[in-house]
C-alpha positions as CSV (number, residue, x, y, z in Angstrom):
1,M,1.7,12.1,15.6
2,D,-1.6,11.2,14.1
3,V,-4.4,9.9,16.5
4,F,-6.7,7.0,15.2
5,K,-10.0,5.6,16.9
6,V,-9.8,2.0,16.3
7,D,-13.0,-0.3,17.3
8,G,-12.4,-4.1,17.5
9,M,-9.1,-4.2,19.6
10,T,-9.6,-6.0,22.6
11,C,-6.1,-7.5,23.8
12,G,-2.3,-7.5,23.4
13,G,-2.7,-9.9,20.2
14,C,-4.7,-6.9,18.3
15,V,-2.1,-4.4,19.6
16,G,0.6,-6.8,17.7
17,S,-1.6,-7.5,14.6
18,I,-2.0,-3.5,13.9
19,T,2.0,-2.9,15.1
20,R,3.1,-5.6,12.8
21,A,0.5,-4.0,9.7
22,L,1.9,-1.0,10.1
23,T,5.8,-1.9,10.2
24,A,5.4,-3.6,7.1
25,A,3.4,-0.6,5.3
26,D,6.4,1.9,6.6
27,E,9.6,0.2,8.4
28,D,10.4,3.7,10.5
29,V,7.0,4.2,12.3
30,K,6.3,4.3,15.6
31,V,3.0,3.1,17.0
32,E,1.3,3.5,20.5
33,V,-1.7,1.7,21.3
34,D,-3.8,2.7,24.7
35,L,-6.5,-0.3,24.8
36,N,-8.8,1.8,27.1
37,S,-9.1,4.4,25.0
38,K,-9.0,2.4,21.9
39,T,-6.4,5.2,20.3
40,V,-3.6,4.2,17.9
41,K,-1.3,7.0,18.0
42,V,1.0,7.0,14.6
43,E,4.2,8.5,13.7
44,S,4.7,7.6,9.9
45,K,5.4,9.1,6.4
46,L,2.3,7.5,5.3
47,K,-0.7,9.7,5.0
48,P,-3.8,9.3,7.4
49,L,-5.9,7.4,4.7
50,E,-3.3,5.6,4.0
51,I,-2.6,4.4,8.0
52,I,-6.2,3.9,8.0
53,D,-6.4,1.5,5.3
54,V,-3.7,-0.4,6.9
55,I,-5.6,-0.8,10.1
56,T,-8.7,-1.7,8.3
57,T,-7.0,-4.3,6.1
58,A,-5.7,-5.8,9.6
59,G,-9.2,-6.3,10.4
60,F,-10.3,-3.5,12.4
61,D,-12.2,-0.3,11.8
62,A,-10.3,2.7,12.5
63,R,-11.1,6.6,11.7
64,T,-9.1,9.6,12.6
65,A,-9.9,10.8,16.2
66,H,-10.9,14.7,16.5
């Protein structure tokens, strides 16, 4: 799984928005969101930069978490 730091997530609505956006881009995606650490774990056929683009398009700032 790839891990991303996502700024701007504050509630379940944010989690839903990110999950819906990623599912639209890859229907087989697996998403785990941790609001406390503001991280999103993604297992997908999409490349990390594509995942960042999807999350950014959904209205959040995303970067790889290393």
